C-alpha positions in Angstrom: 27.9 -40.4 22.6 29.5 -39.4 25.9 28.4 -36.5 27.8 31.6 -34.7 27.1 30.8 -34.7 23.4 27.4 -33.0 23.8 27.6 -29.5 22.5 26.8 -26.8 25.0 24.9 -23.8 23.8 25.6 -20.4 25.4 22.8 -18.4 26.9 22.9 -16.0 23.9 22.7 -18.9 21.5 19.8 -20.5 23.3 18.0 -17.2 23.4 18.5 -16.7 19.7 17.4 -20.2 18.9 14.2 -19.8 21.0 13.3 -16.2 20.2 10.6 -16.2 17.5 11.4 -12.7 16.4 15.0 -13.6 15.8 13.9 -16.6 13.8 11.4 -14.5 11.9 14.1 -11.9 11.0 16.4 -14.6 9.7 13.7 -16.2 7.6 12.6 -12.9 6.0 16.2 -11.9 5.2 16.7 -15.3 3.6 13.5 -15.0 1.5 14.6 -14.2 -2.1 11.5 -12.2 -3.0 11.6 -10.3 0.2 15.3 -9.5 -0.4 14.5 -7.8 -3.6 11.5 -6.0 -2.1 13.6 -4.7 0.8 16.3 -3.5 -1.6 13.9 -1.6 -3.7 12.1 -0.2 -0.6 15.5 0.8 0.8 16.3 2.8 -2.3 12.8 4.5 -2.0 13.4 5.3 1.6 16.8 6.7 1.0 15.5 8.9 -1.8 12.6 10.1 0.4 14.9 11.0 3.4 17.6 12.7 1.3 15.4 14.1 -1.5 16.7 17.7 -0.8 20.3 16.5 -1.2 19.7 14.2 -4.2 17.4 16.4 -6.3 19.5 19.0 -8.3 16.6 21.4 -8.7 13.5 22.6 -6.9 10.6 20.3 -8.1 8.1 23.2 -8.0 10.1 25.8 -9.8 10.0 26.3 -13.5 13.5 26.6 -15.0 14.7 29.3 -17.3 16.5 28.7 -20.6 15.3 25.2 -21.0 13.2 23.6 -23.7 9.9 22.2 -22.6 9.7 18.4 -22.8 13.4 18.2 -23.7 14.8 14.6 -23.6 17.0 13.2 -20.9 20.5 14.7 -21.2 23.8 13.7 -19.6 27.1 15.3 -20.5 28.8 11.9 -20.9 26.4 11.0 -23.8 26.7 14.2 -25.8 24.7 16.8 -23.8 25.9 20.4 -24.7 28.4 21.5 -22.1 26.7 24.9 -21.7 23.5 23.3 -20.5 22.8 21.8 -17.0 22.3 18.1 -16.7 18.7 16.8 -16.7 19.2 13.1 -16.6 15.4 12.4 -16.9 14.6 15.4 -19.1 12.2 18.4 -18.7 8.5 18.2 -18.3 5.8 20.2 -20.1 6.0 23.0 -17.4 9.8 23.5 -17.7 10.6 21.5 -14.4 13.3 19.0 -13.9 11.7 15.6 -14.1 14.3 13.7 -12.0 13.8 16.2 -9.1 10.1 15.7 -9.2 10.3 11.9 -9.2 12.8 12.0 -6.3 10.5 14.2 -4.2 7.5 12.0 -5.3 9.1 9.1 -3.4 8.6 11.1 -0.1 4.9 11.8 -0.8 4.3 8.2 -1.8 5.6 6.8 1.5 3.5 9.3 3.4 0.4 8.4 1.4 0.8 4.6 1.9 1.7 4.8 5.6 -1.0 7.4 6.5 -3.9 5.7 4.7 -3.1 2.2 6.0 -2.5 3.4 9.6 -5.9 5.0 9.6 -7.6 2.0 8.0 -5.9 -0.5 10.4 -6.8 1.6 13.5 -10.5 2.0 12.6 -10.9 -1.3 10.8 -9.1 -3.2 13.5 -11.3 -1.7 16.2 -14.5 -2.5 14.3 -13.3 -6.1 13.6 -12.2 -6.7 17.2 -15.5 -5.4 18.6 -17.6 -7.4 16.1 -15.7 -10.6 16.7 -15.6 -10.4 20.5 -19.0 -9.1 21.2 -20.9 -11.0 18.5 -24.7 -11.1 18.3 -26.6 -8.3 16.7 -23.7 -5.8 16.9 -21.5 -8.2 14.9 -24.2 -8.4 12.2 -24.7 -4.6 12.0 -21.0 -3.9 11.7 -20.1 -6.6 9.2 -23.2 -6.2 7.0 -22.4 -2.5 6.8 -18.8 -3.2 5.8 -20.0 -5.9 3.3 -22.0 -3.1 1.6 -18.8 -1.1 1.2 -16.9 -4.2 -0.1 -19.7 -4.7 -2.7 -18.5 -1.7 -4.7 -15.3 -1.7 -6.8 -12.7 0.0 -4.6 -11.6 2.6 -7.1 -15.1 3.6 -8.0 -16.0 3.9 -4.3 -13.0 6.1 -3.7 -13.9 8.3 -6.7 -17.5 8.6 -5.3 -16.2 9.6 -1.9 -13.8 12.2 -3.3 -16.6 13.6 -5.5 -18.7 14.2 -2.3 -15.8 15.6 -0.2 -14.2 17.5 -3.0 -10.9 17.0 -4.8 -7.6 17.2 -3.0 -4.9 15.0 -1.6 -6.2 14.8 2.0 -9.7 13.9 0.8 -8.2 11.3 -1.6 -6.3 9.7 1.3 -9.4 9.7 3.5 -11.4 8.0 0.7 -8.7 5.3 0.2 -8.6 4.6 3.9 -12.4 4.3 4.1 -12.3 1.8 1.2 -9.6 -0.3 3.0 -11.4 -0.4 6.4 -13.5 -3.5 5.6 -10.5 -5.5 4.6 -8.7 -5.0 7.9 -11.9 -5.4 9.9 -12.5 -8.9 8.4 -8.9 -9.9 9.1 -9.1 -8.9 12.7 -12.6 -10.4 13.2 -11.4 -13.8 11.8 -8.5 -13.8 14.2 -10.7 -12.9 17.2 -13.2 -15.6 16.4 -10.5 -18.2 16.1 -8.9 -17.4 19.4 -11.6 -16.2 21.8 -12.8 -19.7 22.7 -9.3 -21.2 23.4 -8.4 -22.5 26.8 -6.0 -19.7 27.8 -8.6 -17.1 27.0 -11.2 -18.9 29.0 -8.7 -19.3 31.8 -8.1 -15.5 31.9 -11.8 -14.9 32.1 -12.1 -17.4 34.9 -9.4 -15.5 36.9 -11.5 -12.4 36.8 -9.8 -10.5 33.9 -12.1 -7.9 32.3 -13.4 -8.3 28.7 -11.2 -5.3 27.6 -8.1 -6.8 29.3 -8.7 -10.2 27.6 -9.3 -8.6 24.2 -6.2 -6.4 24.4 -3.7 -8.7 26.1 -4.9 -12.2 25.0 -6.7 -12.0 21.8 -5.4 -9.0 19.8 -1.8 -10.1 19.7 -2.9 -13.1 17.6 -4.2 -10.7 15.0 -0.8 -9.0 14.6 0.6 -11.5 12.1 -2.2 -11.3 9.5 -2.4 -7.5 10.0 1.3 -7.1 9.3 1.0 -9.0 6.1 -2.2 -7.3 5.0 -0.9 -3.9 6.0 2.2 -4.3 3.8 0.1 -5.2 0.8 -2.3 -2.5 1.6 0.4 0.2 1.4 1.1 -0.8 -2.2 -2.6 -0.7 -3.0 -3.0 2.7 -1.4 -0.1 4.1 -3.4 -1.6 2.8 -6.6 -5.1 4.1 -5.7 -3.7 7.6 -4.8 -1.8 7.6 -8.1 -5.0 6.7 -10.0 -7.1 9.4 -8.2 -4.3 12.0 -8.9 -4.2 10.9 -12.6 -8.0 11.6 -12.8 -7.5 15.0 -11.2 -9.1 14.1 -7.9 -6.0 13.7 -5.7 -2.9 15.8 -5.5 -3.2 19.2 -7.1 -0.8 21.2 -9.4 2.2 21.6 -8.9 2.6 18.8 -6.3 5.3 16.3 -7.3 3.1 13.3 -7.2 3.7 10.5 -9.7 0.0 10.0 -10.6 -0.4 13.7 -11.2 2.7 13.7 -13.3 1.2 11.0 -15.5 -2.0 12.9 -15.8 -0.3 16.1 -16.8 1.7 14.5 -19.6 -0.8 11.8 -20.8 -1.1 13.6 -24.1 2.7 13.4 -24.6 2.9 9.6 -24.7 4.0 9.6 -28.4 6.1 12.8 -28.7 7.8 12.6 -25.2 7.2 9.1 -23.9 9.8 9.4 -21.2 7.5 11.8 -19.3 4.9 9.0 -18.9 7.3 6.0 -18.8 9.5 7.2 -15.9 6.8 8.2 -13.4 5.0 5.0 -14.3 8.2 3.0 -13.6 8.5 4.7 -10.2 4.9 3.7 -9.3 5.5 0.1 -10.6 8.8 -0.4 -8.7 7.3 1.0 -5.4 4.2 -1.2 -5.6 6.4 -4.1 -6.5 8.6 -3.6 -3.5 5.8 -3.7 -1.0 4.1 -6.7 -2.7 7.4 -8.7 -2.6 7.8 -7.8 1.1 4.2 -8.8 1.8 4.6 -12.1 0.0 7.8 -12.8 2.0 6.1 -11.9 5.3 3.2 -14.2 4.4 5.5 -17.1 3.7 7.5 -16.5 6.9 4.6 -15.9 9.3 2.1 -18.4 8.0 3.1 -21.8 9.5 0.9 -23.6 6.8 3.2 -22.4 4.1 6.7 -23.7 3.2 9.3 -21.2 4.4 12.0 -20.0 2.2 10.9 -18.7 -1.2 
C-alpha cells in the first residue's frame, strides 16, 4: 500500500480513539443490560426532578369525597365523569397513590446516594489506611470490620436502629454503617495490589510524601471497583431502607416512602392488592435499574471480562 492510501486521522479522532473515558462511555452505552438500566434510571430521575409537576395531588393530604382503597380509575376506561382521575387508586388514608409513588422516587434517590456516599467516604478512608500502612493497624481495622460483616446486614441494621431509635435519618445511618466494610475491603484490595508497583516506588524515591503517593498514585486505581460497587450499593441501600420502613423503623407516617407504603397496606393484599403491588413494583424496577447499570459497568471496566453484554 502506498503512503498516499494510508488513512490520516484528525487530532479529534486520535484523541477520541486514545481517550479511555470516551471508549468507556461508548462501551457502556452499547451494553444492552446497561441500556435498559439507564432507561429505567432516567425515568426515575425524571419523576424525582419533576415530581411536583407530574403528581396531580399533594402526597400528604387526605382527599375529600373519595372512597378509601378505591381501585385505579381512568375516564377512558369507564371512570365516572364527576370523579377526578386516580390512575393508581386511593390508599387506606384517602391519599392519591400515584402522587405518593411519584414523590417516593425522589426520596429513594436521596436515600441511595446519601447512604452510599457516606459509606464510600468512611469505608474508603479505612480501607486505604489499612492497606497502605499495614501492620497492626491493618489488623485492627480489618478484624473490626470483619466482625460487622459476620452479622446479616438487615439484622445488623435493625439492631443499630433499635439502639438509635426509629426514624429515616437513623435508618440511613444504620444502612451506611453496615455497608462500610464492603467498600473498605474493595479499597484495601486495590491499595495492596498497587502500592508495590514500580511507578509507586519511583514516586517514593523522588521524595513524594506518603499522603501524596496514596492520593495521587494509589487511590485512582481504586476508583473503578468503587464505581461498580457503589452503583450496586445504591440498589442495596434502597432495598434495605424499604425493608426498615416496612418494619416501622425507617420513614414515619405520612412520608411517601415505598417501603412504608407497603407496611401501611400489608393487610390489604387480598382486598386491595394494587396498594401493595404498585409500590413493590416501584422498588423492584428501581433496584433493577441500578443492578443492570452496575453489571454493565463491571463488564466495561473489568479488562478480564468480555466487553459487550
